C-alpha positions in Angstrom: -16.4 -63.3 35.5 -16.9 -65.2 31.4 -20.0 -63.6 31.0 -18.6 -60.6 32.0 -14.6 -61.4 30.6 -17.2 -61.1 27.1 -19.2 -58.4 27.3 -15.6 -56.9 27.1 -13.9 -58.4 24.5 -16.9 -57.8 22.6 -16.9 -54.1 23.8 -13.3 -53.4 22.5 -13.9 -53.4 18.9 -16.6 -50.5 19.3 -14.6 -48.9 21.0 -11.9 -48.9 19.1 -14.4 -48.5 15.6 -16.1 -45.7 17.5 -12.2 -44.5 18.1 -11.0 -44.5 14.1 -14.8 -43.0 13.4 -13.7 -40.1 15.1 -9.7 -39.5 13.9 -11.3 -40.1 10.5 -11.6 -36.7 8.1 -14.9 -35.1 8.5 -17.1 -35.1 5.8 -17.6 -31.8 3.2 -20.3 -29.6 4.6 -20.0 -26.4 3.2 -19.4 -25.0 -0.4 -17.3 -22.3 -2.3 -18.4 -21.9 -5.4 -16.2 -19.8 -8.5 -18.2 -18.4 -11.3 -15.4 -17.2 -12.4 -13.4 -16.3 -16.8 -10.5 -17.8 -18.2 -8.1 -17.1 -15.2 -10.0 -19.6 -12.8 -10.3 -22.3 -15.7 -7.0 -22.7 -15.4 -7.2 -21.7 -19.7 -4.2 -23.6 -21.3 -3.4 -25.4 -18.5 -4.4 -29.0 -16.7 -7.7 -28.3 -13.9 -5.1 -29.5 -11.4 -2.9 -26.7 -12.2 -4.8 -23.7 -11.6 -5.6 -21.6 -8.6 -8.7 -22.1 -7.6 -7.8 -26.3 -7.8 -4.7 -25.2 -5.5 -6.9 -23.7 -3.5 -8.7 -27.1 -3.1 -5.5 -28.6 -2.2 -5.3 -26.3 0.5 -8.7 -25.9 2.3 -8.2 -29.4 2.1 -6.0 -30.2 4.6 -6.7 -26.4 6.6 -10.6 -26.5 6.6 -11.5 -30.3 5.5 -15.6 -29.5 5.6 -15.1 -27.2 2.8 -15.1 -27.2 -1.2 -14.9 -26.2 -4.5 -16.7 -25.9 -7.0 -15.3 -24.8 -10.2 -18.3 -23.1 -12.5 -15.5 -20.9 -14.6 -16.0 -20.5 -18.6 -13.1 -19.6 -20.1 -14.4 -16.3 -22.6 -17.5 -15.8 -20.2 -18.3 -12.1 -19.5 -20.6 -11.1 -16.9 -24.1 -11.3 -18.6 -23.0 -15.1 -19.3 -22.2 -14.8 -15.2 -25.1 -13.3 -14.1 -27.4 -15.8 -16.9 -26.1 -18.8 -14.9 -26.0 -17.8 -11.0 -29.2 -18.6 -11.2 -28.8 -22.5 -11.5 -25.6 -22.1 -10.3 -26.7 -21.6 -7.1 -29.7 -24.2 -7.1 -26.9 -26.5 -8.5 -24.6 -26.2 -5.9 -25.9 -24.5 -2.6 -23.0 -22.8 -1.7 -22.1 -21.2 1.6 -19.2 -18.6 -0.5 -19.7 -17.4 -3.9 -16.0 -16.2 -5.5 -16.7 -14.2 -8.1 -13.9 -13.5 -11.0 -15.3 -11.3 -13.8 -15.2 -8.8 -15.8 -11.9 -8.6 -17.6 -13.8 -10.1 -21.1 -16.2 -6.7 -20.9 -13.4 -4.4 -20.8 -11.3 -6.5 -23.4 -14.3 -5.5 -25.3 -14.9 -2.0 -24.3 -18.4 -3.2 -23.5 -20.3 -0.4 -21.4 -19.2 -0.3 -17.6 -23.0 0.0 -16.2 -23.9 -2.7 -18.3 -21.0 -4.8 -16.3 -21.4 -3.2 -12.8 -25.9 -4.2 -13.5 -24.1 -8.4 -14.4 -22.7 -7.8 -11.6 -24.9 -6.7 -9.4 -27.3 -9.0 -10.1 -24.9 -11.9 -9.1 -23.9 -10.0 -6.1 -27.6 -10.2 -5.4 -28.5 -14.0 -6.4 -25.4 -15.2 -4.5 -26.7 -13.4 -0.8 -30.5 -13.5 -2.0 -29.2 -17.6 -1.3 -27.6 -17.0 2.2 -23.7 -17.5 0.6 -21.6 -14.3 1.2 -19.2 -13.1 -1.2 -15.3 -12.7 -2.4 -15.3 -10.4 -5.4 -11.9 -9.7 -7.2 -11.5 -7.3 -9.0 -9.3 -6.4 -12.5 -7.8 -4.1 -14.1 -7.1 -3.5 -18.5 -3.7 -2.7 -19.7 -2.9 1.6 -20.5 -3.9 1.4 -24.3 -7.9 1.4 -22.9 -7.6 4.8 -22.1 -7.5 6.2 -18.7 -10.7 7.1 -17.7 -11.7 3.8 -19.1 -9.4 2.0 -17.1 -10.2 4.3 -14.0 -14.5 3.3 -14.2 -13.3 0.2 -14.5 -11.2 -0.4 -11.8 -13.5 1.6 -9.7 -16.6 -0.2 -10.7 -15.5 -3.7 -8.6 -14.8 -1.1 -5.6 -17.9 0.3 -5.1 -20.0 -2.9 -6.4 -18.6 -3.7 -2.7 -19.1 -1.5 -1.5 -22.6 -1.1 -1.9 -23.6 -4.6 -1.2 -20.8 -4.8 1.5 -18.9 -8.4 0.2 -15.5 -9.0 0.7 -12.9 -7.6 -2.3 -10.0 -8.7 -3.5 -9.0 -5.6 -5.9 -6.7 -6.9 -8.8 -6.3 -11.0 -9.3 -3.3 -10.5 -10.9 -1.4 -8.4 -9.3 1.7 -10.3 -8.2 2.5 -11.4 -11.0 0.8 -8.1 -13.9 4.7 -6.7 -14.7 5.9 -10.4 -14.5 6.5 -10.9 -18.5 7.6 -14.5 -17.7 4.6 -15.4 -15.4 2.2 -16.0 -18.9 1.3 -18.4 -22.0 3.1 -17.0 -24.2 0.2 -15.3 -25.4 0.9 -12.9 -22.7 -2.7 -12.4 -21.4 -3.2 -15.9 -19.5 -1.1 -17.0 -16.1 1.0 -19.6 -16.8 1.5 -22.8 -14.6 3.9 -21.1 -12.5 1.9 -18.8 -11.7 -0.7 -20.1 -11.0 1.0 -21.1 -7.0 1.2 -16.9 -6.8 -1.9 -16.4 -7.6 -3.6 -19.2 -4.8 -1.1 -17.0 -2.6 -2.3 -13.8 -3.6 -6.8 -14.7 -2.9 -6.0 -16.8 0.5 -6.0 -14.0 2.7 -8.8 -12.8 1.3 -10.7 -15.9 1.2 -10.0 -17.3 4.6 -12.0 -14.9 6.5 -15.0 -15.9 5.3 -14.6 -19.6 5.8 -16.9 -19.6 8.2 
């Protein structure tokens, strides 16, 4: 009887430990890589205030097996992203890639065909690495001319169809006409606007978190 009681007492701590382990959060096993420019790099803000960091906080609660690696660089063009994509894919081994690039190409008036080629290369590289892709588009102000701005916007939709990837047509859509949502440079979203960007991206992102 004493031996049996001893066995039971020894088993209790083991059972409690197993129960605690079962309730502990699962480690992150899938990576979301963000390849963007200053709009995703929280330009002019603390990194934790940016929409990417805010998305990471939400992911930790709703999809705890996912983690975000933000490889966004302020001032980045599609050419810079295309040059970095292979290295970032090898470094992070993502299951999902958000590509938010092209704004700086447009603001510099670069050839749209060149931007398309660079973005296509990034999408193809991600797909070959086994990652799903969310392409995030951009719009340009009307002073760039209707022909260029229309072709620029259409390039993202065309690429999404060509490569059969998810598309968020315009990152800044919820704040584009709200001057109070931007820093004094009237280009980069302020801290308050970052929450709106997070909420704007979220519905396009969630279906890809599988």
